[in-house]
VOBA-1610 file (N, C-alpha, C; in pm, whole numbers, padded with zeros to 5 digits, always signed):
BEGIN
Met-00855+02595+01142Met-00798+02559+01031Met-00670+02635+01001Ser-00568+02586+00979Ser-00438+02658+00922Ser-00466+02680+00777Arg-00422+02794+00721Arg-00430+02831+00575Arg-00295+02887+00532Ala-00250+02859+00403Ala-00149+02908+00359Ala-00168+02995+00226Phe-00066+03075+00156Phe-00093+03146+00029Phe+00005+03084-00058Gly-00030+03100-00190Gly+00063+03054-00302Gly+00045+03136-00422Val+00152+03149-00485Val+00152+03221-00622Val+00236+03160-00717Thr+00226+03186-00838Thr+00313+03128-00946Thr+00460+03187-00951Ala+00549+03092-00957Ala+00692+03114-00974Ala+00727+03240-01050Gly+00825+03339-01011Gly+00866+03431-01100Gly+00800+03554-01070Leu+00740+03570-00948Leu+00668+03690-00911Leu+00770+03789-00888Asp+00762+03922-00913Asp+00866+04029-00907Asp+00897+04027-00756Pro+01032+04009-00728Pro+01086+04030-00575Pro+01019+04150-00527Glu+00991+04253-00572Glu+00944+04374-00525Glu+00809+04372-00477Ile+00739+04265-00530Ile+00613+04234-00493Ile+00598+04123-00401Ala+00692+04020-00412Ala+00695+03897-00340Ala+00738+03917-00195Ser+00824+04009-00173Ser+00881+04036-00044Ser+00776+04100+00048Pro+00706+04205-00003Pro+00600+04287+00084Pro+00484+04198+00096Leu+00453+04111-00010Leu+00344+04015+00009Leu+00351+03914+00116Ala+00473+03868+00113Ala+00507+03765+00224Ala+00479+03827+00364Ala+00546+03964+00371Ala+00544+04035+00490Ala+00384+04033+00536Arg+00290+04062+00457Arg+00145+04086+00459Arg+00090+03956+00508Cys+00123+03859+00440Cys+00072+03715+00463Cys+00105+03677+00616Gln+00235+03698+00645Gln+00283+03682+00788Gln+00187+03757+00886Glu+00162+03903+00873Glu+00080+03972+00952Glu-00070+03924+00959Leu-00118+03855+00846Leu-00242+03799+00840Leu-00279+03665+00908Gly-00157+03613+00944Gly-00165+03481+01020Gly-00170+03364+00941Tyr-00111+03355+00807Tyr-00084+03247+00739Tyr+00005+03161+00766His-00008+03018+00780His+00077+02927+00832His+00207+02916+00731Ser+00194+02944+00616Ser+00306+02946+00538Ser+00288+03028+00403Ile+00370+03049+00305Ile+00372+03105+00182Ile+00449+03019+00094Trp+00367+02995-00033Trp+00437+02893-00135Trp+00446+02946-00272Ser+00510+02883-00342Ser+00546+02924-00493Ser+00544+02769-00557Asn+00476+02765-00693Asn+00495+02654-00756Asn+00643+02672-00818Asp+00668+02579-00924Asp+00798+02557-01002Asp+00764+02527-01143His+00828+02618-01232His+00789+02574-01385His+00922+02616-01446Pro+00915+02552-01588Pro+01041+02578-01675Pro+01088+02700-01674Gly+01010+02821-01671Gly+01034+02948-01685Gly+01078+03021-01555Ala+01076+02962-01447Ala+01096+03018-01307Ala+01117+02925-01203Lys+01214+02933-01125Lys+01244+02850-01026Lys+01176+02902-00892Gly+01092+02793-00844Gly+01016+02846-00725Gly+01100+02879-00608Leu+01217+02822-00578Leu+01309+02829-00476Leu+01346+02983-00466Glu+01367+03046-00593Glu+01403+03182-00602Glu+01290+03264-00556Thr+01178+03229-00575Thr+01065+03300-00533Thr+01048+03294-00382Leu+01099+03171-00338Leu+01078+03155-00189Leu+01198+03240-00107Ala+01305+03266-00189Ala+01416+03360-00125Ala+01363+03503-00138Ser+01290+03549-00205Ser+01229+03686-00183Ser+01119+03686-00082Tyr+01038+03579-00072Tyr+00957+03586+00040Tyr+01026+03598+00176Ala+01143+03523+00181Ala+01217+03511+00298Ala+01266+03657+00343Lys+01288+03741+00256Lys+01342+03879+00281Lys+01226+03971+00344Gly+01093+03928+00320Gly+00988+04001+00371Gly+00945+03943+00491Ala+00942+03803+00511Ala+00887+03731+00630Ala+00984+03656+00708Asp+01003+03658+00834Asp+01107+03614+00894Asp+01050+03496+00985Arg+00919+03462+00994Arg+00869+03348+01077Arg+00781+03241+01013Ile+00702+03271+00913Ile+00619+03180+00857Ile+00723+03090+00769Asp+00655+02954+00757Asp+00723+02852+00674Asp+00716+02917+00514Leu+00809+02833+00453Leu+00819+02865+00304Leu+00812+02723+00221Gly+00735+02734+00121Gly+00711+02600+00062Gly+00724+02627-00089Val+00767+02530-00170Val+00750+02526-00306Val+00683+02379-00343Ala+00590+02400-00435Ala+00520+02285-00482Ala+00471+02293-00624Val+00509+02207-00696Val+00625+02107-00678Val+00723+02127-00779Ile+00843+02073-00713Ile+00957+02058-00834Ile+00939+01934-00901Ala+00965+01935-01037Ala+00948+01796-01111Ala+01084+01730-01117Leu+01082+01603-01088Leu+01205+01518-01109Leu+01270+01506-01253Asp+01182+01518-01323Asp+01233+01516-01482Asp+01303+01652-01514Arg+01296+01742-01420Arg+01345+01874-01465Arg+01468+01908-01372Gln+01478+01861-01254Gln+01585+01891-01155Gln+01618+01767-01073Ser+01726+01739-01039Ser+01779+01634-00968Ser+01798+01667-00803Pro+01806+01573-00735Pro+01811+01600-00584Pro+01927+01685-00558Glu+02036+01672-00638Glu+02155+01737-00614Glu+02148+01888-00650Glu+02090+01904-00764Glu+02047+02039-00821Glu+01968+02114-00725Ile+01883+02051-00664Ile+01774+02104-00568Ile+01853+02165-00447Ala+01930+02079-00408Ala+02027+02105-00274Ala+02110+02222-00297Ala+02175+02216-00418Ala+02265+02330-00460Ala+02194+02461-00461Asp+02066+02460-00515Asp+01982+02588-00530Asp+01949+02634-00371Ile+01921+02538-00286Ile+01893+02570-00151Ile+02025+02654-00081Glu+02128+02586-00103Glu+02249+02658-00062Glu+02286+02784-00116Arg+02277+02802-00234Arg+02300+02912-00309Arg+02199+03030-00279Leu+02085+03009-00239Leu+01982+03099-00205Leu+01981+03134-00050Gly+02059+03044+00016Gly+02070+03081+00173Gly+01925+03058+00252Leu+01854+02968+00179Leu+01724+02933+00253Leu+01739+02861+00389Asp+01647+02902+00482Asp+01662+02829+00599Asp+01578+02696+00583Lys+01659+02598+00611Lys+01597+02439+00574Lys+01495+02424+00711Gly+01510+02479+00807Gly+01390+02465+00923Gly+01278+02527+00898Arg+01260+02624+00791Arg+01118+02681+00760Arg+01079+02616+00621Leu+01142+02522+00558Leu+01119+02492+00431Leu+01045+02359+00412Trp+00931+02361+00320Trp+00867+02247+00291Trp+00895+02234+00132Leu+00943+02131+00104Leu+00990+02109-00042Leu+00895+01994-00100Gly+00807+02042-00198Gly+00719+01950-00279Gly+00772+01889-00403Ile+00767+01776-00417Ile+00830+01683-00537Ile+00731+01620-00596Gly+00744+01625-00746Gly+00646+01546-00828Gly+00731+01482-00926Ala+00656+01378-00987Ala+00734+01298-01107Ala+00754+01370-01222Gly+00671+01468-01257Gly+00687+01525-01384Gly+00627+01443-01490Phe+00652+01468-01611Phe+00618+01403-01730Phe+00692+01253-01757Thr+00670+01183-01664Thr+00754+01066-01661Thr+00637+00947-01689Glu+00690+00830-01750Glu+00590+00714-01789Glu+00562+00648-01670Lys+00632+00633-01571Lys+00592+00554-01434Lys+00628+00651-01319Pro+00517+00734-01292Pro+00531+00837-01175Pro+00559+00782-01045Leu+00492+00682-01023Leu+00511+00612-00872Leu+00667+00559-00855Thr+00695+00486-00970Thr+00827+00422-00961Thr+00931+00540-00958Thr+00909+00643-01036Thr+01012+00769-01043Thr+01015+00815-00901Val+00918+00835-00818Val+00930+00892-00695Val+00980+00807-00584Arg+00952+00671-00595Arg+00981+00574-00506Arg+01138+00558-00514Glu+01185+00556-00656Glu+01333+00552-00663Glu+01407+00657-00624Ala+01341+00771-00622Ala+01424+00902-00598Ala+01431+00946-00474Leu+01327+00891-00376Leu+01330+00924-00225Leu+01464+00901-00157Pro+01526+00789-00170Pro+01655+00779-00088Pro+01766+00881-00131Gly+01775+00926-00258Gly+01853+01024-00306Gly+01815+01164-00263Leu+01686+01187-00248Leu+01638+01305-00194Leu+01671+01320-00029Arg+01652+01206+00032Arg+01676+01216+00178Arg+01826+01237+00205Glu+01903+01186+00118Glu+02061+01185+00131Glu+02115+01322+00093Ala+02048+01407-00007Ala+02103+01533-00055Ala+02028+01641+00041Leu+01911+01617+00084Leu+01836+01714+00151Leu+01803+01664+00293Pro+01905+01628+00381Pro+01868+01559+00502Pro+01794+01651+00621Asp+01787+01769+00604Asp+01730+01871+00698Asp+01593+01930+00646Val+01568+01888+00536Val+01434+01938+00483Val+01317+01850+00467Arg+01178+01915+00498Arg+01060+01829+00491Arg+01029+01818+00351Leu+01016+01689+00317Leu+00972+01639+00174Leu+00833+01610+00159Val+00774+01673+00068Val+00616+01650+00050Val+00603+01603-00087Leu+00511+01493-00096Leu+00485+01438-00238Leu+00369+01491-00295Ala+00385+01541-00412Ala+00269+01556-00495Ala+00181+01425-00530Ala+00059+01426-00487Ala-00025+01292-00495Ala-00151+01324-00539Met-00225+01238-00645Met-00349+01239-00678Met-00413+01119-00676Gly-00370+01010-00722Gly-00431+00886-00709Gly-00420+00801-00570Pro-00481+00682-00560Pro-00462+00603-00441Pro-00327+00552-00405Lys-00246+00507-00515Lys-00132+00444-00482Lys-00025+00562-00437Met-00031+00679-00513Met+00057+00781-00477Met+00024+00836-00333Cys-00095+00854-00316Cys-00140+00901-00179Cys-00075+00817-00074Ala-00107+00688-00083Ala-00073+00590+00011Ala+00082+00589+00034Phe+00177+00598-00067Phe+00312+00617-00067Phe+00343+00741+00019Ala+00273+00845-00005Ala+00296+00965+00067Ala+00288+00950+00211Gly+00180+00893+00251Gly+00155+00848+00379Gly+00239+00768+00447Ala+00304+00671+00368Ala+00393+00575+00438Ala+00545+00616+00457Glu+00565+00725+00372Glu+00723+00735+00384Glu+00749+00892+00354Trp+00669+00979+00337Trp+00694+01120+00317Trp+00661+01199+00446Asp+00709+01344+00457Asp+00678+01430+00544Asp+00539+01511+00526Gly+00489+01495+00416Gly+00377+01548+00386Gly+00326+01521+00237Thr+00202+01528+00198Thr+00144+01520+00074Thr+00079+01640+00024Phe+00083+01657-00106Phe+00024+01792-00161Phe-00063+01763-00256Phe-00203+01809-00245Phe-00307+01768-00348Phe-00309+01890-00433Asn-00358+01873-00566Asn-00373+01991-00653Asn-00510+01960-00733Trp-00580+02078-00760Trp-00690+02051-00846Trp-00802+01960-00791Ile-00869+01975-00666Ile-00923+01877-00593Ile-01056+01937-00521Thr-01171+01869-00519Thr-01276+01915-00473Thr-01269+01890-00328Pro-01369+01961-00239Pro-01355+01922-00086Pro-01382+01771-00070Glu-01496+01723-00160Glu-01530+01585-00136Glu-01417+01485-00179Phe-01347+01513-00276Phe-01247+01423-00327Phe-01117+01427-00209Ala-01099+01551-00176Ala-00991+01569-00076Ala-01013+01467+00060Ala-01144+01466+00092Ala-01159+01358+00186Ala-01134+01218+00147Lys-01154+01180+00039Lys-01128+01047-00005Lys-00992+01040-00024Ala-00894+01134-00064Ala-00753+01124-00096Ala-00696+01114+00032Arg-00735+01206+00133Arg-00687+01201+00279Arg-00693+01061+00328Gly-00801+00986+00311Gly-00820+00859+00363Gly-00720+00762+00310Trp-00672+00779+00160Trp-00574+00691+00119Trp-00439+00742+00176Val-00410+00850+00226Val-00301+00885+00279Val-00299+00810+00414Glu-00402+00825+00486Glu-00410+00767+00636Glu-00387+00618+00626Asp-00452+00551+00512Asp-00423+00409+00495Asp-00278+00384+00472Gly-00198+00455+00395Gly-00060+00421+00391Gly+00022+00445+00511Ala-00018+00557+00594Ala+00047+00584+00715Ala+00020+00470+00814Arg-00111+00414+00832Arg-00151+00317+00918Arg-00074+00166+00866Asp-00060+00153+00753Asp-00010+00021+00709Asp+00152+00028+00739Ala+00216+00151+00737Ala+00352+00179+00775Ala+00386+00191+00927Gly+00291+00206+00997Gly+00290+00214+01137Gly+00338+00354+01186Arg+00294+00442+01122Arg+00341+00563+01159Arg+00218+00677+01154Glu+00253+00799+01206Glu+00159+00891+01206Glu+00122+00958+01064Arg-00026+00995+01046Arg-00017+01057+00902Arg+00057+01175+00891Pro+00119+01197+00766Pro+00187+01328+00750Pro+00108+01439+00716Thr+00150+01564+00722Thr+00063+01677+00715Thr+00017+01681+00559Val-00116+01707+00545Val-00175+01714+00401Val-00191+01855+00362Phe-00139+01902+00263Phe-00144+02029+00204Phe-00219+02014+00055Gly-00277+02126+00004Gly-00340+02113-00118Gly-00354+02261-00170Tyr-00345+02277-00311Tyr-00359+02412-00367Tyr-00530+02419-00371Val-00581+02533-00349Val-00718+02556-00377Val-00708+02689-00447Arg-00736+02677-00581Arg-00739+02787-00676Arg-00840+02894-00626Thr-00816+03021-00610Thr-00896+03109-00545Thr-00903+03226-00646Ala-01018+03285-00660Ala-01034+03403-00717Ala-01161+03482-00650Val-01155+03622-00638Val-01244+03690-00586Val-01269+03815-00661Gly-01397+03856-00704Gly-01417+03971-00749Gly-01520+03940-00879Val-01545+04036-00956Val-01654+04024-01056Val-01629+03929-01176Asp-01504+03909-01195Asp-01446+03816-01302Asp-01403+03689-01255Ala-01424+03666-01116Ala-01377+03538-01053Ala-01400+03408-01130Glu-01524+03383-01186Glu-01548+03254-01245Glu-01462+03247-01369Asp-01445+03341-01445Asp-01363+03341-01558Asp-01230+03303-01542Arg-01177+03366-01433Arg-01044+03346-01405Arg-01012+03183-01355Leu-01106+03136-01281Leu-01096+03008-01241Leu-01118+02913-01352Ala-01204+02951-01436Ala-01222+02858-01563Ala-01116+02858-01649Lys-01047+02971-01677Lys-00929+02961-01760Lys-00822+02892-01700Asp-00775+02908-01575Asp-00673+02833-01517Asp-00709+02679-01519Glu-00830+02635-01505Glu-00857+02504-01473Glu-00837+02435-01609Ser-00890+02504-01720Ser-00884+02451-01844Ser-00757+02417-01900Phe-00662+02503-01863Phe-00520+02469-01896Phe-00466+02327-01840Tyr-00494+02313-01710Tyr-00458+02179-01658Tyr-00523+02074-01694Arg-00670+02069-01720Arg-00746+01971-01756Arg-00700+01884-01863Asp-00615+01948-01965Asp-00576+01867-02070Asp-00424+01864-02078Met-00358+01909-01974Met-00202+01897-01964Met-00149+01781-01988His-00179+01668-01937His-00135+01539-01973His-00239+01423-01917Gln-00195+01303-01949Gln-00298+01200-01910Gln-00332+01190-01743Gly-00221+01209-01681Gly-00248+01228-01531Gly-00354+01299-01479Tyr-00346+01432-01538Tyr-00457+01528-01504Tyr-00595+01487-01554Arg-00572+01430-01694Arg-00706+01404-01737Arg-00781+01285-01649Lys-00704+01210-01611Lys-00752+01092-01514Lys-00802+01156-01396His-00729+01238-01342His-00765+01309-01204His-00900+01373-01213Phe-00908+01461-01312Phe-01035+01534-01331Phe-01156+01440-01348Asp-01139+01348-01432Asp-01239+01247-01464Asp-01275+01170-01354Arg-01170+01126-01258Arg-01200+01064-01137Arg-01311+01131-01043Gln-01287+01286-01049Gln-01375+01356-00951Gln-01507+01382-01002Gly-01509+01387-01135Gly-01651+01418-01207Gly-01719+01545-01174Ala-01622+01640-01155Ala-01663+01784-01126Ala-01690+01851-01271Pro-01799+01929-01269Pro-01819+02029-01406Pro-01699+02106-01416Glu-01673+02150-01540Glu-01542+02218-01581Glu-01575+02371-01506Gly-01459+02412-01456Gly-01481+02545-01402Gly-01521+02560-01253Thr-01527+02437-01195Thr-01588+02434-01048Thr-01481+02376-00957Val-01368+02347-00997Val-01267+02281-00905Val-01169+02404-00847Gly-01234+02461-00732Gly-01165+02567-00672Gly-01268+02675-00617Val-01232+02785-00585Val-01308+02886-00530Val-01310+03016-00627Ala-01437+03032-00653Ala-01475+03163-00751Ala-01579+03237-00680Ala-01540+03356-00600Ala-01638+03431-00514Ala-01656+03554-00557Asp-01773+03631-00537Asp-01799+03743-00546Asp-01735+03845-00447Asn-01726+03787-00322Asn-01669+03880-00220Asn-01582+03789-00126Ala-01537+03861-00014Ala-01458+03781+00096Ala-01547+03682+00182Gly-01670+03736+00193Gly-01747+03631+00281Gly-01783+03502+00200Asp-01812+03508+00084Asp-01826+03404+00006Asp-01701+03316-00016Ala-01590+03374-00034Ala-01456+03307-00039Ala-01424+03222+00083Gln-01461+03296+00192Gln-01439+03219+00327Gln-01521+03096+00340Glu-01642+03130+00307Glu-01729+03005+00313Glu-01698+02894+00222Glu-01654+02920+00103Glu-01600+02805+00028Glu-01489+02735+00059Leu-01383+02833+00113Leu-01262+02787+00158Leu-01280+02674+00275Ser-01387+02720+00361Ser-01412+02655+00487Ser-01448+02488+00450Arg-01489+02475+00339Arg-01525+02334+00285Arg-01422+02233+00281Tyr-01293+02288+00280Tyr-01181+02210+00259Tyr-01108+02158+00374Arg-01213+02103+00468Arg-01172+02066+00624Arg-01071+01939+00600Ala-01079+01858+00492Ala-01001+01745+00503Ala-00862+01776+00462Ile-00826+01907+00431Ile-00681+01946+00393Ile-00630+02012+00516Asp-00516+01963+00588Asp-00459+02028+00708Asp-00417+02175+00669Val-00359+02206+00568Val-00326+02333+00534Val-00368+02356+00379Pro-00468+02415+00350Pro-00526+02449+00227Pro-00429+02586+00185Val-00391+02568+00072Val-00304+02677+00020Val-00371+02748-00093Val-00411+02863-00036Val-00472+02973-00140Val-00396+03001-00261Arg-00420+02930-00377Arg-00355+02963-00478Arg-00419+03082-00555Ala-00334+03193-00557Ala-00396+03329-00611Ala-00409+03325-00748Leu-00541+03359-00782Leu-00590+03390-00935Leu-00611+03539-00914Ala-00497+03612-00926Ala-00519+03770-00927Ala-00393+03819-01016Ser-00410+03935-01053Ser-00305+04016-01131Ser-00179+04024-01052Ala-00067+04014-01114Ala+00046+04006-01032Ala+00113+04145-00991Thr+00005+04213-00911Thr+00039+04348-00839Thr+00040+04343-00698Leu+00112+04404-00631Leu+00100+04387-00478Leu-00039+04413-00436Glu-00121+04517-00497Glu-00252+04559-00448Glu-00351+04425-00468Asp-00325+04376-00597Asp-00429+04265-00613Asp-00402+04146-00527Met-00267+04116-00511Met-00247+03993-00444Met-00256+04005-00298Ser-00223+04121-00259Ser-00268+04142-00103Ser-00409+04147-00081Gly-00475+04197-00166Gly-00633+04225-00156Gly-00688+04075-00152Leu-00640+03989-00228Leu-00684+03848-00235Leu-00636+03762-00104Ala-00519+03792-00052Ala-00473+03734+00069Ala-00550+03786+00187Glu-00588+03907+00179Glu-00685+03952+00300Glu-00820+03900+00284Ala-00860+03900+00159Ala-01010+03830+00159Ala-01017+03673+00189Ala-00905+03605+00186Ala-00903+03457+00217Ala-00814+03430+00339Ala-00774+03518+00425Ala-00707+03511+00533Ala-00763+03414+00641Pro-00681+03348+00695Pro-00735+03254+00805Pro-00782+03344+00932Gly-00899+03305+00989Gly-00958+03370+01091Gly-01044+03495+01073Val-01057+03520+00926Val-01131+03638+00877Val-01296+03595+00879
//
C-alpha cells in the first residue's frame, strides 16, 4: 500500500521543508496540504518542494467558490511548482449545486491547467461516479474503511460506464498518536460534522459514532494496524493531528510511515 502525509495549509516553511524531506526519506508516495481562506495550500507545497525533490506534491482541496481556474494556474506559475509532480484537488465549496459546479468547471480547469493531474473531492455516489468517468483521481475525506470500499465502487462504476480505467483514489485519514489521540480526533471531527449540509449527510450516511472516523492510537503499532484497514484507498493520506512543530509532525510521520 502506498501512503502519503498531509498537514493544514500555512505550516511554517521552516517546518514544512524539513518535514517534506523526512517524508521523502520515510518512503511516502506524496505530501499534501489542504487549502483554506487563511492560507493557500499551493504555497505550502512550494515549501515542501524546497525540502523534497522527488515525491509528488498535492493540495486537497481548492474550492471553486474561492478560486477560479485562472487564479489557480497563476499561483502555480508564480510559485514555480513542477506540474509533473503536482496533484491538484478540486472541490465545489459552499455551492448550492456541487455536482453541476464541478461538471461545468472541468473544461475550464483542463484548459487552464493542461499538464496538471486533477483530482475531484467526492463523497456521494454521483460525485464519485463523475470522478471515475472524467477525472485523474478522486479524493475522499472523513471516511471509514467500510464506506471507503463502497465509495470506491461508485468510482469504479463511473469509470466502467465511461470505458476508461479507474483513476487513482486518495483520501484523508485523520491520524493522532499518543496519550491524547482520541481527544484530538474527536475535536477535529466535531468541527467538520456540522460544517454544512453536505458533511452532515456524509457522516449520517456512514453511521459511525462521533469521534471514530479516523485513527486515534496509543502507539505506532496500533496506528499501523488501523491505517492498514484503509485498503480500498490507493493512497491514504495521513492527515496529521499533531502540534505544528517539526518534532511532533516528524514523530507522527515516522509512526505512520509506509512499510513500518
